[in-house]
C-alpha atoms as a printed R data frame, in Angstrom:
    type eleno elety resid chain resno       x       y       z
1   ATOM     1    CA   MET     A     1 -24.078  -2.108   4.732
2   ATOM     2    CA   ALA     A     2 -22.108   0.798   3.325
3   ATOM     3    CA   GLU     A     3 -23.541   3.041   6.145
4   ATOM     4    CA   GLN     A     4 -21.781   0.797   8.765
5   ATOM     5    CA   SER     A     5 -18.358   0.750   7.286
6   ATOM     6    CA   ASN     A     6 -15.341   2.510   8.802
7   ATOM     7    CA   ILE     A     7 -12.308   4.272   7.721
8   ATOM     8    CA   TYR     A     8  -8.970   3.297   9.142
9   ATOM     9    CA   VAL     A     9  -5.896   5.118   9.100
10  ATOM    10    CA   GLY     A    10  -2.422   3.914  10.017
11  ATOM    11    CA   VAL     A    11   0.244   6.512  11.302
12  ATOM    12    CA   ALA     A    12   3.897   5.906  11.996
13  ATOM    13    CA   GLY     A    13   6.765   7.875  13.679
14  ATOM    14    CA   TYR     A    14   9.232   7.870  10.836
15  ATOM    15    CA   PHE     A    15  11.189  11.356  10.583
16  ATOM    16    CA   GLY     A    16   9.120  12.523  13.347
17  ATOM    17    CA   LYS     A    17  10.106  15.568  15.442
18  ATOM    18    CA   PRO     A    18  11.852  14.474  18.702
19  ATOM    19    CA   ASP     A    19  10.413  17.435  20.818
20  ATOM    20    CA   HIS     A    20   6.642  16.820  19.260
21  ATOM    21    CA   PRO     A    21   6.522  13.048  18.950
22  ATOM    22    CA   GLY     A    22   2.700  13.173  18.183
23  ATOM    23    CA   ARG     A    23   0.367  10.185  17.989
24  ATOM    24    CA   VAL     A    24   1.069   7.047  16.226
25  ATOM    25    CA   GLY     A    25  -0.965   3.886  15.765
26  ATOM    26    CA   ILE     A    26  -4.517   3.071  14.352
27  ATOM    27    CA   PHE     A    27  -7.343   5.867  14.045
28  ATOM    28    CA   ARG     A    28 -10.994   4.789  12.980
29  ATOM    29    CA   ARG     A    29 -13.892   6.783  11.920
30  ATOM    30    CA   GLY     A    30 -17.497   5.649  10.546
31  ATOM    31    CA   THR     A    31 -17.803   6.663   6.739
32  ATOM    32    CA   ALA     A    32 -21.015   8.160   7.624
33  ATOM    33    CA   GLY     A    33 -19.537  10.455  10.009
34  ATOM    34    CA   GLY     A    34 -18.748  10.950  13.569
35  ATOM    35    CA   ASP     A    35 -15.239  11.524  15.272
36  ATOM    36    CA   TRP     A    36 -12.028   9.713  14.901
37  ATOM    37    CA   GLN     A    37 -11.168   7.264  17.668
38  ATOM    38    CA   HIS     A    38  -7.612   6.598  18.503
39  ATOM    39    CA   VAL     A    39  -8.064   2.846  18.502
40  ATOM    40    CA   LEU     A    40  -4.297   1.754  18.839
41  ATOM    41    CA   GLY     A    41  -1.794   3.870  20.127
42  ATOM    42    CA   THR     A    42   0.873   1.500  21.666
43  ATOM    43    CA   VAL     A    43   2.763   0.741  18.357
44  ATOM    44    CA   GLN     A    44   3.787   2.469  15.229
45  ATOM    45    CA   ALA     A    45   1.310   1.319  12.243
46  ATOM    46    CA   PHE     A    46   2.875   1.241   8.756
47  ATOM    47    CA   THR     A    47  -0.426  -0.623   7.147
48  ATOM    48    CA   VAL     A    48  -4.014  -1.282   7.945
49  ATOM    49    CA   PHE     A    49  -5.929  -3.788   6.073
50  ATOM    50    CA   VAL     A    50  -9.788  -4.555   6.255
51  ATOM    51    CA   HIS     A    51 -10.250  -8.303   5.519
52  ATOM    52    CA   PRO     A    52 -11.987  -8.530   2.481
53  ATOM    53    CA   LYS     A    53 -14.366 -11.218   3.191
54  ATOM    54    CA   ASP     A    54 -15.091 -10.357   6.832
55  ATOM    55    CA   PRO     A    55 -14.948  -6.587   7.827
56  ATOM    56    CA   GLU     A    56 -15.239  -7.329  11.512
57  ATOM    57    CA   THR     A    57 -11.414  -8.253  11.092
58  ATOM    58    CA   VAL     A    58  -8.776  -5.601  10.647
59  ATOM    59    CA   PHE     A    59  -5.219  -5.891  10.622
60  ATOM    60    CA   ALA     A    60  -2.619  -3.425  11.781
61  ATOM    61    CA   GLY     A    61   1.186  -4.056  10.317
62  ATOM    62    CA   THR     A    62   3.219  -2.332  13.071
63  ATOM    63    CA   ASN     A    63   6.767  -2.144  14.310
64  ATOM    64    CA   ASP     A    64   6.231  -4.992  16.578
65  ATOM    65    CA   GLY     A    65   4.586  -7.490  14.301
66  ATOM    66    CA   VAL     A    66   0.929  -8.317  13.481
67  ATOM    67    CA   TRP     A    67  -1.898  -6.632  15.561
68  ATOM    68    CA   ARG     A    68  -5.572  -7.627  14.886
69  ATOM    69    CA   SER     A    69  -8.966  -6.464  15.438
70  ATOM    70    CA   THR     A    70 -12.067  -8.830  15.706
71  ATOM    71    CA   ASP     A    71 -14.483  -6.231  16.210
72  ATOM    72    CA   ARG     A    72 -14.158  -3.652  13.549
73  ATOM    73    CA   GLY     A    73 -11.540  -1.823  14.885
74  ATOM    74    CA   ALA     A    74 -12.795  -1.123  18.185
75  ATOM    75    CA   THR     A    75 -10.159  -2.859  20.036
76  ATOM    76    CA   PHE     A    76  -6.650  -4.451  18.690
77  ATOM    77    CA   ARG     A    77  -4.417  -6.995  20.388
78  ATOM    78    CA   ARG     A    78  -0.822  -8.517  19.191
79  ATOM    79    CA   THR     A    79  -1.278 -11.743  17.521
80  ATOM    80    CA   ALA     A    80   0.751 -14.985  17.942
81  ATOM    81    CA   PHE     A    81   3.508 -13.505  15.657
82  ATOM    82    CA   PRO     A    82   6.797 -15.303  16.228
83  ATOM    83    CA   ASP     A    83   9.441 -12.433  15.918
84  ATOM    84    CA   ALA     A    84   9.305  -9.540  18.326
85  ATOM    85    CA   GLY     A    85  10.182  -6.122  16.884
86  ATOM    86    CA   LYS     A    86   9.664  -7.148  13.180
87  ATOM    87    CA   GLU     A    87   8.089  -4.516  10.998
88  ATOM    88    CA   VAL     A    88   5.256  -5.509   8.932
89  ATOM    89    CA   TRP     A    89   4.221  -3.400   6.097
90  ATOM    90    CA   SER     A    90   1.450  -5.374   3.764
91  ATOM    91    CA   PHE     A    91  -1.344  -8.080   3.892
92  ATOM    92    CA   MET     A    92  -3.055  -9.867   1.410
93  ATOM    93    CA   VAL     A    93  -5.754 -12.782   1.958
94  ATOM    94    CA   ASP     A    94  -5.544 -15.974  -0.522
95  ATOM    95    CA   SER     A    95  -8.745 -15.675  -2.955
96  ATOM    96    CA   ARG     A    96  -9.257 -19.524  -2.137
97  ATOM    97    CA   ASP     A    97  -9.289 -19.318   1.493
98  ATOM    98    CA   PRO     A    98 -10.356 -16.371   3.755
99  ATOM    99    CA   SER     A    99  -8.378 -18.103   6.843
100 ATOM   100    CA   ARG     A   100  -4.971 -18.134   4.680
101 ATOM   101    CA   ILE     A   101  -3.308 -14.741   5.082
102 ATOM   102    CA   PHE     A   102  -0.087 -13.410   4.183
103 ATOM   103    CA   ALA     A   103   1.985 -10.445   5.663
104 ATOM   104    CA   GLY     A   104   5.257  -8.744   4.286
105 ATOM   105    CA   ALA     A   105   7.833  -7.355   6.675
106 ATOM   106    CA   SER     A   106  11.013  -5.515   6.853
107 ATOM   107    CA   PRO     A   107  13.617  -6.804   6.631
108 ATOM   108    CA   ILE     A   108  12.342  -8.826   3.570
109 ATOM   109    CA   ASP     A   109  10.349 -11.738   4.800
110 ATOM   110    CA   VAL     A   110   6.802 -13.046   4.102
111 ATOM   111    CA   TYR     A   111   4.636 -14.775   7.037
112 ATOM   112    CA   ARG     A   112   1.432 -16.976   6.847
113 ATOM   113    CA   SER     A   113  -1.218 -17.551   9.015
114 ATOM   114    CA   ASP     A   114  -3.746 -20.216   8.515
115 ATOM   115    CA   ASP     A   115  -6.122 -19.329  11.229
116 ATOM   116    CA   GLY     A   116  -7.473 -16.016  10.180
117 ATOM   117    CA   GLY     A   117  -4.584 -14.073  11.517
118 ATOM   118    CA   ALA     A   118  -4.439 -15.553  15.070
119 ATOM   119    CA   SER     A   119  -1.145 -16.812  14.501
120 ATOM   120    CA   TRP     A   120   1.839 -16.557  12.065
121 ATOM   121    CA   ARG     A   121   4.661 -18.455  10.938
122 ATOM   122    CA   ARG     A   122   7.635 -17.144   8.929
123 ATOM   123    CA   LEU     A   123   8.148 -18.516   5.472
124 ATOM   124    CA   PRO     A   124  11.783 -19.323   4.041
125 ATOM   125    CA   THR     A   125  13.395 -15.937   3.653
126 ATOM   126    CA   PRO     A   126  13.496 -14.893  -0.094
127 ATOM   127    CA   ALA     A   127  16.754 -15.493  -1.713
128 ATOM   128    CA   ILE     A   128  17.042 -12.594  -4.000
129 ATOM   129    CA   ASP     A   129  19.815 -10.283  -4.615
130 ATOM   130    CA   THR     A   130  20.242  -6.843  -2.901
131 ATOM   131    CA   HIS     A   131  20.123  -4.213  -5.845
132 ATOM   132    CA   CYS     A   132  20.215  -1.117  -3.475
133 ATOM   133    CA   LYS     A   133  21.709  -0.292  -0.070
134 ATOM   134    CA   GLY     A   134  19.790   2.300   1.437
135 ATOM   135    CA   PRO     A   135  19.478   3.832   5.037
136 ATOM   136    CA   PHE     A   136  16.807   1.153   5.797
137 ATOM   137    CA   ALA     A   137  16.300  -2.374   5.547
138 ATOM   138    CA   SER     A   138  14.088  -3.209   2.328
139 ATOM   139    CA   ARG     A   139  10.569  -3.786   3.033
140 ATOM   140    CA   VAL     A   140   7.613  -5.900   1.218
141 ATOM   141    CA   MET     A   141   5.252  -2.878   0.752
142 ATOM   142    CA   ARG     A   142   2.708  -4.783  -1.210
143 ATOM   143    CA   LEU     A   143   1.640  -8.382  -2.044
144 ATOM   144    CA   VAL     A   144  -0.856  -9.278  -4.696
145 ATOM   145    CA   GLN     A   145  -2.182 -12.645  -6.031
146 ATOM   146    CA   HIS     A   146  -2.669 -13.617  -9.635
147 ATOM   147    CA   PRO     A   147  -6.524 -13.896 -10.131
148 ATOM   148    CA   LYS     A   148  -6.296 -17.283 -12.194
149 ATOM   149    CA   ARG     A   149  -3.007 -18.935 -11.094
150 ATOM   150    CA   HIS     A   150  -3.535 -18.737  -7.075
151 ATOM   151    CA   ASP     A   151  -0.168 -19.721  -6.013
152 ATOM   152    CA   GLU     A   152   1.306 -17.135  -8.366
153 ATOM   153    CA   ILE     A   153   2.158 -14.001  -5.766
154 ATOM   154    CA   TYR     A   154   4.052 -10.650  -6.548
155 ATOM   155    CA   ALA     A   155   5.614  -8.328  -3.936
156 ATOM   156    CA   ALA     A   156   6.711  -4.762  -4.458
157 ATOM   157    CA   LEU     A   157   9.878  -3.935  -2.368
158 ATOM   158    CA   GLU     A   158  10.941  -0.720  -1.157
159 ATOM   159    CA   ILE     A   159  13.973  -0.340  -2.251
160 ATOM   160    CA   ASN     A   160  14.762  -3.548  -3.991
161 ATOM   161    CA   GLY     A   161  12.323  -3.833  -6.821
162 ATOM   162    CA   VAL     A   162   9.872  -6.826  -7.193
163 ATOM   163    CA   MET     A   163   9.734 -10.512  -6.669
164 ATOM   164    CA   ARG     A   164   7.344 -13.272  -7.623
165 ATOM   165    CA   SER     A   165   6.540 -16.648  -6.047
166 ATOM   166    CA   ILE     A   166   4.978 -19.609  -8.202
167 ATOM   167    CA   ASP     A   167   4.592 -21.771  -4.956
168 ATOM   168    CA   LEU     A   168   2.485 -19.626  -2.327
169 ATOM   169    CA   GLY     A   169   5.461 -17.753  -0.820
170 ATOM   170    CA   GLN     A   170   7.902 -20.887  -0.289
171 ATOM   171    CA   THR     A   171  10.232 -19.629  -2.812
172 ATOM   172    CA   TRP     A   172  10.807 -16.341  -4.781
173 ATOM   173    CA   THR     A   173  12.304 -15.129  -7.876
174 ATOM   174    CA   ASP     A   174  13.638 -11.692  -8.492
175 ATOM   175    CA   CYS     A   175  11.832  -9.841 -10.984
176 ATOM   176    CA   SER     A   176  14.038  -6.728 -11.043
177 ATOM   177    CA   ALA     A   177  16.217  -7.114 -14.126
178 ATOM   178    CA   GLY     A   178  13.600  -5.198 -16.264
179 ATOM   179    CA   LEU     A   179  13.531  -2.387 -13.885
180 ATOM   180    CA   LEU     A   180  17.243  -2.099 -13.870
181 ATOM   181    CA   LYS     A   181  17.458  -2.043 -17.710
182 ATOM   182    CA   LEU     A   182  14.964   0.859 -17.473
183 ATOM   183    CA   ALA     A   183  16.815   2.682 -15.023
184 ATOM   184    CA   GLU     A   184  19.784   3.033 -17.536
185 ATOM   185    CA   HIS     A   185  17.556   5.659 -19.427
186 ATOM   186    CA   GLU     A   186  18.675   9.090 -18.151
187 ATOM   187    CA   HIS     A   187  14.988  10.239 -17.333
188 ATOM   188    CA   LEU     A   188  14.779   7.201 -14.937
189 ATOM   189    CA   LYS     A   189  17.705   7.634 -12.931
190 ATOM   190    CA   SER     A   190  17.301   8.915  -9.163
191 ATOM   191    CA   ARG     A   191  19.448   8.615  -6.300
192 ATOM   192    CA   ILE     A   192  18.831  10.098  -2.970
193 ATOM   193    CA   VAL     A   193  19.780   7.676  -0.151
194 ATOM   194    CA   SER     A   194  21.634   4.865  -1.686
195 ATOM   195    CA   ASP     A   195  24.646   3.550  -3.928
196 ATOM   196    CA   THR     A   196  23.036   3.429  -7.296
197 ATOM   197    CA   THR     A   197  20.935   5.872  -9.833
198 ATOM   198    CA   ALA     A   198  18.734   2.728 -10.174
199 ATOM   199    CA   GLU     A   199  17.412   3.393  -6.778
200 ATOM   200    CA   GLY     A   200  14.149   5.242  -8.118
201 ATOM   201    CA   MET     A   201  13.150   2.324 -10.138
202 ATOM   202    CA   LEU     A   202  13.853  -0.014  -7.320
203 ATOM   203    CA   ASP     A   203  11.654   2.234  -4.998
204 ATOM   204    CA   SER     A   204   8.677  -0.157  -5.285
205 ATOM   205    CA   HIS     A   205   5.368   0.930  -3.220
206 ATOM   206    CA   ALA     A   206   2.602  -0.723  -4.775
207 ATOM   207    CA   VAL     A   207   1.790  -3.700  -6.988
208 ATOM   208    CA   THR     A   208  -1.721  -4.712  -8.238
209 ATOM   209    CA   ILE     A   209  -3.480  -6.835 -10.918
210 ATOM   210    CA   ASN     A   210  -6.771  -5.960 -12.774
211 ATOM   211    CA   PRO     A   211  -8.786  -9.090 -12.888
212 ATOM   212    CA   ALA     A   212 -10.017  -7.884 -16.318
213 ATOM   213    CA   ASP     A   213  -6.380  -8.156 -17.564
214 ATOM   214    CA   PRO     A   214  -4.854 -11.041 -15.405
215 ATOM   215    CA   ASP     A   215  -1.542 -10.877 -16.846
216 ATOM   216    CA   GLY     A   216  -0.925  -7.356 -16.645
217 ATOM   217    CA   LEU     A   217   1.040  -6.438 -13.586
218 ATOM   218    CA   TRP     A   218   1.079  -2.877 -12.526
219 ATOM   219    CA   LEU     A   219   3.908  -1.302 -10.284
220 ATOM   220    CA   ALA     A   220   4.065   2.181  -8.681
221 ATOM   221    CA   VAL     A   221   7.392   3.250  -8.185
222 ATOM   222    CA   ARG     A   222   9.161   6.635  -7.404
223 ATOM   223    CA   MET     A   223   9.665   7.089 -11.255
224 ATOM   224    CA   GLY     A   224   5.988   6.662 -12.033
225 ATOM   225    CA   LEU     A   225   3.759   3.528 -13.095
226 ATOM   226    CA   PHE     A   226   4.967   0.540 -15.024
227 ATOM   227    CA   ARG     A   227   3.452  -2.348 -16.496
228 ATOM   228    CA   SER     A   228   4.786  -6.068 -17.107
229 ATOM   229    CA   ALA     A   229   2.879  -8.408 -19.538
230 ATOM   230    CA   ASP     A   230   5.220 -11.365 -18.732
231 ATOM   231    CA   GLN     A   231   5.123 -12.076 -15.105
232 ATOM   232    CA   GLY     A   232   7.809  -9.396 -14.306
233 ATOM   233    CA   ARG     A   233  10.237 -10.240 -16.763
234 ATOM   234    CA   THR     A   234  10.165  -7.054 -18.407
235 ATOM   235    CA   TRP     A   235   8.426  -3.879 -17.769
236 ATOM   236    CA   ARG     A   236   7.051  -0.934 -19.642
237 ATOM   237    CA   ASP     A   237   6.789   2.574 -18.759
238 ATOM   238    CA   MET     A   238   3.148   3.662 -18.969
239 ATOM   239    CA   GLU     A   239   4.440   7.482 -19.083
240 ATOM   240    CA   VAL     A   240   1.831   8.657 -16.456
241 ATOM   241    CA   GLY     A   241   3.542  12.024 -16.781
242 ATOM   242    CA   ARG     A   242   1.307  12.528 -20.118
243 ATOM   243    CA   PHE     A   243  -1.586  12.694 -17.831
244 ATOM   244    CA   SER     A   244  -0.174  14.207 -14.392
245 ATOM   245    CA   PRO     A   245   2.368  16.898 -13.552
246 ATOM   246    CA   THR     A   246   3.557  14.841 -10.468
247 ATOM   247    CA   THR     A   247   4.898  11.145 -11.310
248 ATOM   248    CA   TYR     A   248   5.916   9.827  -7.781
249 ATOM   249    CA   GLY     A   249   3.950   6.578  -7.689
250 ATOM   250    CA   ARG     A   250   2.949   5.849  -4.142
251 ATOM   251    CA   ASP     A   251  -0.149   3.869  -4.379
252 ATOM   252    CA   ILE     A   252  -2.155   1.861  -7.177
253 ATOM   253    CA   ARG     A   253  -5.231   0.092  -6.579
254 ATOM   254    CA   VAL     A   254  -8.036  -1.303  -8.757
255 ATOM   255    CA   SER     A   255 -11.547  -0.865  -7.908
256 ATOM   256    CA   PRO     A   256 -13.374  -3.785  -6.462
257 ATOM   257    CA   VAL     A   257 -16.669  -2.664  -7.968
258 ATOM   258    CA   GLU     A   258 -16.001  -0.801 -11.194
259 ATOM   259    CA   PRO     A   259 -14.939  -2.735 -14.092
260 ATOM   260    CA   ASN     A   260 -11.597  -2.092 -15.521
261 ATOM   261    CA   THR     A   261 -11.011   1.126 -13.175
262 ATOM   262    CA   LEU     A   262  -7.651   1.722 -11.458
263 ATOM   263    CA   TYR     A   263  -6.939   4.697  -9.029
264 ATOM   264    CA   SER     A   264  -3.437   6.035  -8.530
265 ATOM   265    CA   ALA     A   265  -1.641   8.384  -6.120
266 ATOM   266    CA   LEU     A   266   0.739  10.471  -7.694
267 ATOM   267    CA   SER     A   267   2.868  12.932  -6.149
268 ATOM   268    CA   VAL     A   268   6.061  15.173  -6.140
269 ATOM   269    CA   ALA     A   269   8.486  12.966  -3.970
270 ATOM   270    CA   ALA     A   270   8.305  10.893  -0.746
271 ATOM   271    CA   ALA     A   271   8.409  14.138   1.211
272 ATOM   272    CA   SER     A   272   6.466  16.791  -0.897
273 ATOM   273    CA   LYS     A   273   3.786  19.329  -0.539
274 ATOM   274    CA   ASP     A   274   1.506  18.250  -3.469
275 ATOM   275    CA   GLY     A   275  -0.187  15.236  -5.070
276 ATOM   276    CA   GLY     A   276  -3.174  14.184  -6.950
277 ATOM   277    CA   LEU     A   277  -5.477  11.240  -6.899
278 ATOM   278    CA   TYR     A   278  -5.877  10.052 -10.366
279 ATOM   279    CA   ARG     A   279  -8.605   7.418 -12.007
280 ATOM   280    CA   SER     A   280  -8.378   5.251 -15.194
281 ATOM   281    CA   GLU     A   281 -11.460   3.839 -16.490
282 ATOM   282    CA   ASP     A   282  -9.834   2.048 -19.327
283 ATOM   283    CA   GLY     A   283  -7.396  -0.486 -17.398
284 ATOM   284    CA   GLY     A   284  -4.560   1.899 -16.964
285 ATOM   285    CA   GLU     A   285  -4.235   3.343 -20.525
286 ATOM   286    CA   SER     A   286  -5.417   6.831 -19.611
287 ATOM   287    CA   TRP     A   287  -5.876   8.841 -16.235
288 ATOM   288    CA   SER     A   288  -7.695  11.812 -15.417
289 ATOM   289    CA   ARG     A   289  -7.347  13.831 -11.838
290 ATOM   290    CA   PHE     A   290 -10.233  12.563  -9.664
291 ATOM   291    CA   ASP     A   291  -9.844  14.560  -6.428
292 ATOM   292    CA   LYS     A   292 -10.979  18.041  -5.751
293 ATOM   293    CA   VAL     A   293  -8.568  18.768  -2.924
294 ATOM   294    CA   LYS     A   294  -5.215  20.634  -2.394
295 ATOM   295    CA   VAL     A   295  -3.158  18.203  -0.163
296 ATOM   296    CA   ASN     A   296  -0.168  19.654   2.081
297 ATOM   297    CA   GLY     A   297   1.834  16.269   1.749
298 ATOM   298    CA   THR     A   298   2.655  13.320  -0.509
299 ATOM   299    CA   ILE     A   299  -0.662  11.242  -0.739
300 ATOM   300    CA   MET     A   300   0.655   8.058   0.800
301 ATOM   301    CA   SER     A   301  -2.700   5.803   0.257
302 ATOM   302    CA   ILE     A   302  -5.695   5.164  -1.186
303 ATOM   303    CA   GLY     A   303  -8.783   3.416   0.510
304 ATOM   304    CA   LEU     A   304 -11.463   2.332  -1.583
305 ATOM   305    CA   HIS     A   305 -15.015   0.958  -0.420
306 ATOM   306    CA   PRO     A   306 -15.349  -2.762  -1.021
307 ATOM   307    CA   THR     A   307 -18.824  -2.672  -2.268
308 ATOM   308    CA   ASP     A   308 -19.904   1.203  -2.668
309 ATOM   309    CA   ALA     A   309 -17.987   2.739  -5.751
310 ATOM   310    CA   GLY     A   310 -18.993   6.174  -4.769
311 ATOM   311    CA   GLN     A   311 -16.667   6.219  -1.719
312 ATOM   312    CA   VAL     A   312 -13.063   6.844  -1.909
313 ATOM   313    CA   TYR     A   313 -10.529   8.149   0.662
314 ATOM   314    CA   ILE     A   314  -6.996   9.465   0.388
315 ATOM   315    CA   GLY     A   315  -4.514   9.942   3.327
316 ATOM   316    CA   ALA     A   316  -1.498  12.511   2.916
317 ATOM   317    CA   ARG     A   317   1.452  12.193   4.613
318 ATOM   318    CA   TYR     A   318   1.689  15.497   6.740
319 ATOM   319    CA   ASP     A   319  -0.929  16.973   9.398
320 ATOM   320    CA   GLY     A   320  -3.003  13.996   9.524
321 ATOM   321    CA   GLU     A   321  -4.742  14.907   6.262
322 ATOM   322    CA   VAL     A   322  -7.397  12.597   5.302
323 ATOM   323    CA   PHE     A   323  -9.807  13.550   2.501
324 ATOM   324    CA   GLY     A   324 -12.927  11.407   1.000
325 ATOM   325    CA   THR     A   325 -15.935  11.323  -1.389
326 ATOM   326    CA   ARG     A   326 -19.056   9.520  -1.006
327 ATOM   327    CA   ASP     A   327 -20.482  10.760  -4.313
328 ATOM   328    CA   ALA     A   328 -18.013   9.228  -6.781
329 ATOM   329    CA   GLY     A   329 -15.786  12.420  -6.588
330 ATOM   330    CA   LYS     A   330 -18.609  15.114  -7.253
331 ATOM   331    CA   THR     A   331 -17.767  16.515  -3.745
332 ATOM   332    CA   TRP     A   332 -14.796  15.822  -1.136
333 ATOM   333    CA   GLN     A   333 -14.771  16.411   2.474
334 ATOM   334    CA   ALA     A   334 -11.605  17.005   4.809
335 ATOM   335    CA   MET     A   335 -11.551  14.553   7.805
336 ATOM   336    CA   PRO     A   336  -8.300  15.537   9.443
337 ATOM   337    CA   LEU     A   337  -6.796  13.224  12.368
338 ATOM   338    CA   PRO     A   338  -7.386  14.962  15.531
339 ATOM   339    CA   GLY     A   339  -4.385  16.583  17.439
340 ATOM   340    CA   GLU     A   340  -0.698  16.145  16.629
341 ATOM   341    CA   VAL     A   341   0.062  13.196  14.697
342 ATOM   342    CA   GLN     A   342   3.078  11.749  12.917
343 ATOM   343    CA   HIS     A   343   3.001  10.684   9.360
344 ATOM   344    CA   ILE     A   344  -0.141   8.747   7.806
345 ATOM   345    CA   TYR     A   345   1.326   5.860   5.994
346 ATOM   346    CA   SER     A   346  -1.826   3.789   5.301
347 ATOM   347    CA   LEU     A   347  -5.767   4.148   4.751
348 ATOM   348    CA   ALA     A   348  -8.375   1.355   4.365
349 ATOM   349    CA   CYS     A   349 -12.138   1.392   4.093
350 ATOM   350    CA   GLY     A   350 -14.546  -1.548   5.031
C-alpha cells in the first residue's frame, strides 16, 4: 500500500565543517506524513536502497560496508560484509532472483550476496584502466542490469567512466573510449580535481536502461546526459541543455510505473545552489521541468515510488533539503531533515 511506504535519506559527511560535524547516516519518514526518524547514525551513508520485491528490506551503503534493515528501516545492522572500512555506493537486485544482490564500492569493486544481503563476497576486482587520477578513489556509483540479457550489467564510475560485464560481474570491459572521444570537444572539457580535461566526461553519477528501449543505455555525468545504443562502445550527447539551463547530471531514473518516462536531476555543479528535476515522457528525447521548488543545493538524488506514479521525491545536497510531490507534480512539499546534517547523497522511496 502506498500509504504505508517510507522515504529514506542517506547522509554522508564529506566536506563537512569540522566544528559543526552534523548528523550522518539514514533518516526515515512515512510518505503520508509524520516526523523524520534518525534510524542509523553510527556510519555515513552514501546510498540507501529499498529492495524492489520486498519493501521490508532496506540497504545502506556506508563507509563501513553494507548495513541492512529487515523491518522497513526501523533498525539497521551491519551485514556479514568481508571488508572493514570499505565504502559502498550502489546496489542492484538481479531481476531473476530477489535474493541475489550486487553492491558497488570504492575503490572500484563489486560484491555479491546470494542470501538477500545477509552475507557478501567480493567478486574479482575489475581489470580496467585508470583514466583519471583524483583526490578520492573511483567509485561504483550505480549498477544497472540489461532487461533482456540478464547477465549483462553496466556500472557508472566516478571519476572513471563506465564499465560493462556480460558474465554477471565476474569480468568487466571498459566502456569509456567513446566518452574520452567526446571529451575532445571543447564544450565537453572539464577539469577540477584531476590531471585531465576528460574528467568531466568521466565523472559518471548514474546509469539506467528504459525497459521500453532495452538497448539504450543512459548515463548522467558532469557534462550532461549521454546515451549509447551499442553496449557502451560509442556515446551520443543528448544535448539536455536544449531543455535545461543547468546540465550537471547527478541522477537519472526510469519510472517503475509510467511507460517510457524518465526523470533526471540537473544542477550547476557538484557544489552549487541551484538545480531542477526534469521529466521526459518520450524516452528521453525531450525534457521539461517537473518540480516547483527552489533548492539551495545540488539535487543529488531522485526517489520514485515503486507503485504510485504520483509520488516523486528529491534530496538536495545542503541543509537537509528534501522535497516531494504526491499528486504527480501539481503541488510540492518541503520536508527538511531535522537539526544540523551533513550532505544528502541518496534518497529512496518504498
